[in-house]
C-alpha positions in Angstrom: -10.6 65.6 -22.9 -10.2 67.7 -20.4 -7.9 68.0 -18.0 -9.4 67.1 -14.7 -10.7 64.1 -16.6 -7.5 63.1 -17.6 -5.8 62.9 -14.0 -8.2 61.3 -12.7 -7.9 58.3 -14.6 -3.8 58.5 -14.0 -4.3 58.6 -9.9 -6.8 56.0 -10.5 -4.6 53.9 -12.5 -1.2 54.5 -10.5 -3.7 53.9 -7.5 -4.2 50.8 -9.3 -1.0 49.8 -9.5 -0.4 50.4 -5.6 -2.4 48.4 -4.6 -1.8 45.5 -6.7 1.3 45.8 -6.2 0.8 45.1 -2.3 -1.9 42.7 -2.9 0.4 40.5 -4.3 3.2 41.5 -1.6 0.7 40.3 1.1 -0.5 37.4 -0.1 3.8 36.0 -1.4 4.5 37.1 2.6 1.8 35.7 3.3 1.3 31.7 1.4 5.2 31.9 1.8 4.9 31.8 6.0 1.5 29.2 6.0 3.7 26.9 3.8 6.2 26.4 6.3 3.9 26.4 8.7 2.1 23.6 7.3 5.6 22.0 6.8 7.2 22.0 10.4 3.9 20.7 11.4 3.7 18.7 8.7 7.4 17.4 9.9 6.1 17.1 13.9 3.6 15.3 12.7 5.3 12.0 10.8 8.7 12.2 13.7 5.6 11.8 15.9 4.7 9.2 14.2 7.6 6.9 13.2 8.2 7.4 17.1 4.9 6.1 18.2 5.4 3.3 15.5 9.5 2.2 16.7 8.0 2.9 19.8 5.1 -0.8 19.6 7.1 -2.2 16.8 9.8 -2.9 20.0 6.4 -3.8 22.5 4.9 -5.9 20.5 8.7 -7.6 19.6 9.0 -8.4 23.8 5.5 -10.0 23.9 6.7 -11.9 20.7 9.9 -13.3 22.8 7.4 -13.5 26.0 5.0 -16.1 24.5 7.8 -17.0 22.9 9.6 -18.2 25.8 6.3 -19.5 27.9 5.9 -22.0 24.8 9.3 -23.7 25.2 8.5 -23.1 28.8 5.4 -26.1 28.5 6.9 -27.9 25.6 10.4 -28.7 26.6 10.2 -31.9 23.7 9.1 -29.3 20.7 11.6 -27.2 18.8 15.0 -27.7 19.7 16.1 -25.2 17.2 14.3 -23.0 18.8 16.4 -22.3 22.3 19.4 -21.2 20.1 17.8 -17.6 20.9 
């Protein structure tokens, strides 16, 4: 085998190893960055959903209390045990 051919093959092998190493490094950096960003987005969305859910529960509780007070005012002779709260 000619020396030029061997040198060309060695050069291609070294170039391939460098390119694969570089590609794997870039992939890992990008993957970690995107994963961290996605986790942050999910965490923010979950927090917003919990806050919205708590607000809706509070509003519904206030509505139920208002309906109960109205019902008790309209029916004073019924359910005296409800007047304790």
